[in-house]
N, C-alpha and C positions, 0 to 999 in steps of 0.2 A: 435185035439184041442190045445194041449201043443204048437205046432208049430205056430198056429194062434195067441196065446197070446203073444208068443216071438216077432212075427212080429209087432203087435200092439204096444208093449212096445218100440220097436226100433223106430217106427215112432213118438211115443210120444216124446222120448228123442230128436230125430232130430228137432221136431218142437220147443221144448223148447230152444235148442241151437241157433236155427235160430232167434227166437224172442229176445233172450239175445243179439246176435250179432247185430240185428238191433237197438236195444235200446242203446247199446254202441256206434254205430255210430252216432245216432242222438244226443246223449249226447255230443260226441266229437264236432259236429258241433255247438251246442249251446255254449259249452265252449268257442270257439273261437270267438264268436259274441262280437262286441264292447259294446253293451248294451243288457241286458237281465233282465228277472224278478228276483228279489232277492230271494235267497233260504230261506226256513224256518229257523228261528232262527238268520238270518243275519240282522236284523232290527235296530240294535244298542241299545241304552239304553233309558229307560224311563226318562223324565226330572225330574219326581219325586224321582228318584233314582240318579240323577246326578246334586246335587245343585251347585257344583263349575264348572261344564262343562269339567271335565277332562276326563270323559269317552266318548267312541266313539258314534256317531249317535244320532238319535232322533226316538226312537221307538214309535208306535202309542199307545194311551190310549184307550183302547176298552171296558173295563167293566164298568158298572154303578158306581162301587166303585172307580175306577181310574179317571173317569170324574167328580165324585162329588170332589174328592180330587184336580183335576185340577181347578175346579171352585172356591174351597176355597183359592187357592192361587191367582186366578185372583181377586176374591173380595176384596183383600187386597190392590190392586192397586188404587191410587188415580187419579183424573182426573183434566185436566186444558185445556184451550184453547191454541192452538199452537201460538207461537209468529212468528215474521217475520224471514225470512232467511237472512236478512242483515248481513253482515260480515261473513257468513260462508264460510269456505275454508277447504278443506281436510287437509291442513297443520296446521290448528289449532289443530288437533288431533294427531300431531306428525308425523315422517317419517313412511311411510306405512310399516307395519309389523315389526317394530322395536323390537329387543330382549332387547333394554335398557329401560325396563319398570318395575316399583316397585309395589308391591302389588297385583299382580295377578299370579295365577299359570303358570308355564313355563317361566316367565320372568327370564332374566339373566342365561339362560341355554346354551348359545353358539349356539343357533339356532334361525332363525328368525321366527316370529308367523305363517307366511303362511306354511313353511315347518313342523313346530310343529303340525298344524291342519291336513295337509295331512297325516302325520304318525299317529296321533291320530285316524282317522277314516279309514285309508286305510288298506288292507290286502296285503299279498305277496308284501310287500314294497321293492323296490330296491333303492339303494342310489348311488350317484356319487362316482366314485372310490376315495378312500382317505378321503371321508367326512362321518361324522357321523349324518350329517343334511340334506343335499340336496336331496330330493326325486326325482327320474327320472323316476319311473314307479311303478303302483300298480293297484290293483282293488279296487274300492270303491263303496259303496251303497250309492245312492243319495236320501235322503228321500223326497225331494221335487218332484221327479217324480216317485219314486218307483222302480228304476231301478239300476242294477250293471253297472258300467262303467269301462272298461279297459282303464286306463289313462297312458299317457306318457308325459314327459316334452316338447316334440315337439308339443303337443297338449295342451299347458298350459291353455288356455282359456275355453277348455271344461269343466273343473271343476273350479269354482271360489269360494272364501271364502265370504259367505254372513254375513254381519252384521244384526243380528236378528232385534236389534233396530237400524235402519240406523243412520249414524252419523249426517246427515242433520236434521233428525227427533230429534235426541238428542239435536242438537243445539237450535231448535225451541222450545223444551220443557223444556229448563233450562240449557243445557250445555254451553250456550254462557256466562253464568255468572261463570262458573267454572274456576279453575286454570288450567294451561296447563297439569300439571302432572295427574290430574283425567281424563282429556280428552284422554290422552295417554293410560291410564287404560282401559277406556271402548272400545277404538279402538282395543285392543290387548287381552282383556279378553276372553278366551276360552268359557265362559259361553254365550257370545254374537256372537260366530262364529260357522258357520256351512258350510263346504264344500258342494257345491251344483252345479247343472247344470247351466252352464254359462248363458244360455237363461232365465232360470228363474230368476237369480240374476239380469239380465239387465232389465227384464220386471218389477221387483219390483221397482227398483229405490230407492226413500226415503219414500215409501208408509208404512202407518200402516196397521193393519189388517182389517180395514173396507174397504179398497180399494185394497188390495192385499193379496192373501193367496197362499200356495203352491198348485200346480196342483195335487198332490196326496192327495185326500180327507181324506185318512185314517190317515194322520199325522197332520191334522189341529188343533186338540185339542192340541196335543204336542207342536206344533209350538206356539200356543196362551200362553201355560203355560210357554214356554222358554221366551217368550216376557215379560210375567209378572215377572218371575224371575229376568230378567235384570233391568226391571223397579224398582223392590223393592230393589235389591242390591244397585243400584246408586240413589235411591230416586228421580226418575224421573216420573213425571205423564204421562198419556196418554190422548188422547182426549177421550170425552164421547162416541163418535161413536166408537172408537177403542176398548174401554172396552166392550161396548155391543156386538161388533162382536166377541171379545175373548171368552166371556161367551157363546155365542151361539155356538162356535165350540165345547164346551165341554157339550153341551145339555141344557144350561141355557137359 
């Protein structure tokens, strides 16, 4: 009997080792994938805990208490009809990703806005030799699709920087009457910027929440709250349909 128990024990040890090796190999293959499901704890920061946009990502708001807090933020947003697009041009909001911007976090830090945002949200960030700014490779969680993306500068458009409140939308809802300095602010304010999947950004265009929401349903309430935070900071209204859609994302 003792000999039989020894044999069973050895077989059990062998089976455990084999399973562990298989798991390691599968994990290695997943790690090398370009896009993968996000790991637990890697979803970024709740917009309720990130009022200036300097913390990474856009974590879901999942509890009834969080969603109620989100609705309270959205409720403060005022509404108005959108005006015409006449006169809108991207250049009205300053040079793309300029560091020469006053009054917003990360301005005048000797790094352009795009690279600031990639570094804010990316992990395992690599930079160009001799540069403290230019991001050349990273892993980044895209809240709009719910996937991790292995990104390199050679695939620059795979991750784009989304203006949560699109600049053309801003123009139609009041920014056409602003001075140039304020338009440069909203275009480069990290509160209004989320690195995201390029195809998601392209499909959004200048849409508000009534006509476009992230594919990842888990983050839609957070997205609506961030939209509201930008609206409130810059005292820009949203359309009635957009406000209704925003409230609905948070259970309203």
